[in-house]
KEVOPA-97328 format. One record per residue: residue in three letters; x, y, z of N, C-alpha, C in turn. Coordinates in steps of 0.2 Angstrom, whole numbers, plus 5000, padded with zeros to 4 digits. Layout:
% residues N
ALAXYZXYZXYZ ...
//
This chain:
% residues 225
MET542454935446542954865450542754825443 THR543154795440542954735434542554685437 PRO542354655432542054575435542554535439 ILE542954535435543554475437543654495445 ARG543754565447543954565453543054585457 GLN542954595454542254565459542154495461 ILE542154465457542054375459542554325463 THR543154385462543954355465543854395473 THR543454445475543354505480542854425486 LEU542354395482541954345484542154295487 ILE542654265483543154185484543654205488 LEU544054265490544554265491544754215499 PRO544254225500544254185509544454105506 PHE544154085503544454005500545054005500 PHE545454065498546154045495546554035501 THR546354045506546554055513546653985517 LEU546153965516545753895517546153855513 LEU545953845507546553805504547153815505 CYS547653855506548153845508548453815512 ALA548053815520547953775523547853685522 GLY547753675518547653615516547153585518 THR546853525518546353495522546553485528 GLY546953455529547353435535547453495540 GLY547353555538547453625541546753645544 VAL546453635539545653655541545253595546 ALA545353535546545353475548545453485556 GLN546253525557546453515562546353585568 GLN545853635564545653685568545753645574 PRO545753695581545753715589544953705589 ALA544853665593544053665596543653715597 ALA543153745598542753815597543053805607 SER543053775611543353785617543853825618 ALA544253795613545153805613545053875612 LEU544853895607544853975603544354005606 ASP543954005610543354015615542754065609 GLY542754005605542254045597542754085594 GLY543054105595543654155590543554225593 ASN543254235597543154305599543654325602 ALA543654385603544254395609543954435616 SER544054435621543954485627543954535628 PRO543454585629543754645630543954665634 GLN544154625641544454625647545154615646 ILE545354585643546054555642546454625634 SER546854675638547254675632547754655629 ALA548054685621548454655616548954615624 GLN549354655625549854645632549654575634 GLN549054565637548954505640548954475634 TYR548754475629548854415624549454405624 VAL549954435622550454435622550954385626 GLU550754395632551054365639550754285639 GLN550254295636550054215635550254165632 LEU550554195626551154155620551454115625 SER551654155630552254095634551954055638 HIS551154045640550753995643551153935644 GLN551053895650551153815649550553785645 ASP550153815646549653795643549553805634 ARG549553735630549553735624549053775619 ASP548353755622547853765620547653865621 VAL547953875627548053925630548453985624 ARG549053965624549653995618549253995611 ARG549153945609548753935602548354005600 ARG547754015605547154045606547454125604 ALA547854125611548354195610548554205602 ALA548854165600549154175592548654215589 TYR548054155587547454155586547254235584 LEU546954255591546654305594547154375588 LEU547854365591548154445590548154465582 GLY548054405579547954425571547354455568 ARG546754455574546154475574545854535577 ILE546454565582546054605587546754685584 ASP546254725588546654775586547354815589 ALA547854755588548254765593549054805588 PRO549254835593549854875590550454835590 ALA550654845580550854815579551754795583 GLU551854855586552654845588552654795596 VAL551854795598551954745603551754675601 ALA551354665596551154595593551854575590 VAL552054595584552354575580553054525583 PRO553354565587554154535591553754465594 ALA553254465598552954415600552954355597 LEU552554365590552154315588552854275582 ALA553454315581553954305577554254255582 LYS554154275588554654215592554154165594 ALA553554165592553054115593553154075588 LEU553554075583553554025578554053965579 SER554353985584554953935587554553895593 ASP553853905593553353865599553653795597 ARG553353745602553353675601552953655599 GLN552453695598551753665597551453685589 MET551353645586551453655578550853695576 GLU550153685579549753725579549753805581 THR550253805588550553885588550753915583 ARG551053865579551753905575551153915568 TRP550753875567550253895562549853975562 TYR549553985569549254045569549554105570 ALA550154075572550554145573550954165568 ILE551054105564551454135557550654175552 ASP550054145553549354155547549354255552 ALA549554255558549254325562549954365560 LEU550354365558550954415554550554445552 GLY550354405544550154435538549454485540 HIS549154465544548654525544548854595548 PHE549754605550549954645550550254695544 GLY550254665538550454695532551254715534 GLU551254755530551754805531552254795537 ALA551954825544552254815547552354765553 ALA552454695550552654635549553254635547 ALA553354685544554154665542554754665547 PRO554854675552555254665555555254565559 ALA554654525559554654485557554954435551 VAL555054455545555254435538555754385541 GLY556354385544556654355544556654265547 GLU556254295553555754235555555554185552 ILE555054225548554654195543554854135538 VAL555454175537556054155532556354065534 LYS556554095542556754025545556453985545 ALA555554015545554953945548555053905541 LEU555053935535555153895530555553885527 GLU556053895529556753835528556453765532 SER556353765537556153715542555953665540 THR556553605542556053545538555553525545 LEU555453565551555153545559554353545555 ASN554353595552553753645552553253605544 ASP552753585545552253545541552053605534 ALA551653565529551553615523551053655526 ASP550753675531550353705532550553775536 VAL551253755538551553825543551753855535 HIS552153805532552553835524551953895521 ARG551253845520550853895514550653935517 ARG550453935523550254025529550754055528 GLY551354045529552054095529552154105523 ALA552054095517552154125511551554195510 VAL550954155513550254195511550554255517 SER550654265521551054315526551554355522 LEU551954305519552454365516552254415512 GLY551754375506551254415500550954485503 ARG550554465510550354505511550854575517 ILE551354565519551854615519552054655512 GLY552254615509552254655501553154665499 PRO553254725497553854745494554354745501 ALA553954755507554554745514555054675516 ALA554554615510554754555514555254545506 LYS555754595505556154555496556454525500 GLU556754505507557054465510557254395510 ALA556454375509556054335507556154305499 VAL556254345494556254315491556754235486 PRO557354255489557654165488557254115490 VAL556954125497556754045500555954045496 LEU555554115494555054105490555054055481 GLU555754085478556154055473555853965472 ALA556253975480556453895480555653855481 ALA555253885483554453865484554153845478 LEU554353895473554053855467554253795463 LYS554853775467554953695463554753645470 SER554453665474554053615481553553555477 ASP553453505480553153455478552453475481 ASP552453525484551653555487551453595481 ALA550753615479550753645473550153685477 LEU550153685481549453735484550253805487 TYR550853765490551253805491551653845488 GLN551753775480551853845476551453905471 ILE550753895475550353925471550453985477 ALA550453985482550454045488551154085487 ALA551654045485552454075484552354115478 ALA551954095474551954135468551554195468 GLN550954185471550754255472551054305476 ALA551354285482551554315486552254355483 LEU552754315477553354335474553054405470 TRP552354395468552054455464552154535467 ARG551754505472551454555477552354595479 ILE552554535480553554585485553854605478 SER553654585472554254605467554054605459 GLN553454595459553054585453553654535450 HIS553854475453554254425452554054375444 GLU554554375439554254375433554054295431 ALA554154255436553854195436553254165439 ALA553054225443552354195446552154205441 ILE551854235436551254225431551154165428 GLY551854155425551854055424551554015427 LEU551954005433551653975438551053945440 LEU550654025440550054035443549554005436 SER549954025431549354005425549453955424 GLN550053905424550053845423549653795427 GLN549553805435549253765440548453805438 ALA548353855433547553885436547453815429 ALA547753795424547353745421547753665423 SER547753655429547853585432547153545430 ARG547253495430546753445431546453435438 ASP546753445443546653465450545953525450 GLY545553515453545053565455545253595459 GLU545353565465545753595470546453655469 ILE546653625466547453675464547053725458 ALA546753705454546553725449546253815452 PHE545653795457545353845460545553885463 ALA546253875467546753905472547153955466 ALA547653925462547853955458547054015454 VAL546753995454546354055450546154125452 VAL545954095461545854155465546554195467 ALA547154155466547754205466547954245462 LEU547554225455547854275449547154315450 GLY546454305450546354355452546454415458 GLU546754395463546954425468547454475467 LEU547954475460548554505460548254585458 GLY547654585456547654655454547054655449 ASP547054725447546354745441546854695435 ALA546054665432546454635427546954655420 ASP547354605420547754625416548054575411 GLN548354585406548154545400548554485401 GLN549054475403549454415407549254355410 TRP548754385416548454345421547354345417 THR547254365412546554385411546554325406 ALA546954285402546954235399546754175403 PRO547354145406547054105409546454105414 LEU546354155416545654165421545154145415 LEU545154165410544554155405544754095403 ALA545254035402545253975400544953915404 ALA545053955413544853895419544053905418 LEU543653945414543053935414542753905412 SER543053855407542853785405543253725407 HIS543453725414543653685417543153645419 GLU543353575419542853515421542353525428 ASP542753545431542753565440542253615437 LEU541753605440541153695439541453725446 ASP541753705450541953725456542453805452 VAL542853785450543553825446543253875442 
//
C-alpha cells in the first residue's frame, strides 16, 4: 500500500462527515432516537423495513439509519429505502440515501430514485451530498446518474461538487473529475481543501493525475489539510 493510500484509509470517515456538512453533523438524531446506533438482535431486516412506514418519525429515521448498517438483504432493504427518499421528514431522507450507498452495486435499482432526490429542490444540501457519495459507492452501475452529477459540478456548494466529482470518477472515470478535485484541493478554505484531498486519495492507488495536487496540499496553510 502506498503512503498516500495509508493516509487516506485513516481519514476516509471524515470525508463522509464533511459531505454531510456542519448542519448535517449538528442535526444528527439524539442517541435515544437511534438507540445508540445499535440494531436490536430481536428485530429482523424485514421489521426495520416495515418501520420505515411508522407514523413516528424517530422510528422511521432510526430504521433507515440501521438498514445501512446491518447485514440486510439488498432485495429486502433497497426498494424500501428508495421509497423512503420521498419521506416527508428530511432526516429520514438523509439516512435512507446514505444507507443505499452501503449496499454498493446491489443498490443499482435505486439509482433512479437517488437521481430524483438530487434533482429535487425540496431536499437540502445534506441529501444532495450524501446522495452523490452513495452513487459513487454504487459505481459503474450508476451510469444513469452521470448527467445529474455533471450538473452538480457547477453547484454553488463546493462539498457537493467534490462528492459529485468523486462519484463521476468511480462511475465512469469522468475526465472532469480530477480537474475539479485538484482545483478544490488548492482552495484556501481548509474544510473544502481537506475534503478534496481525501476524495482524491480515495480514487485508488496513487496516479500522476492526482499525486501532484496531493503533494501540493502538503504546503496548505491549514495544517489539517
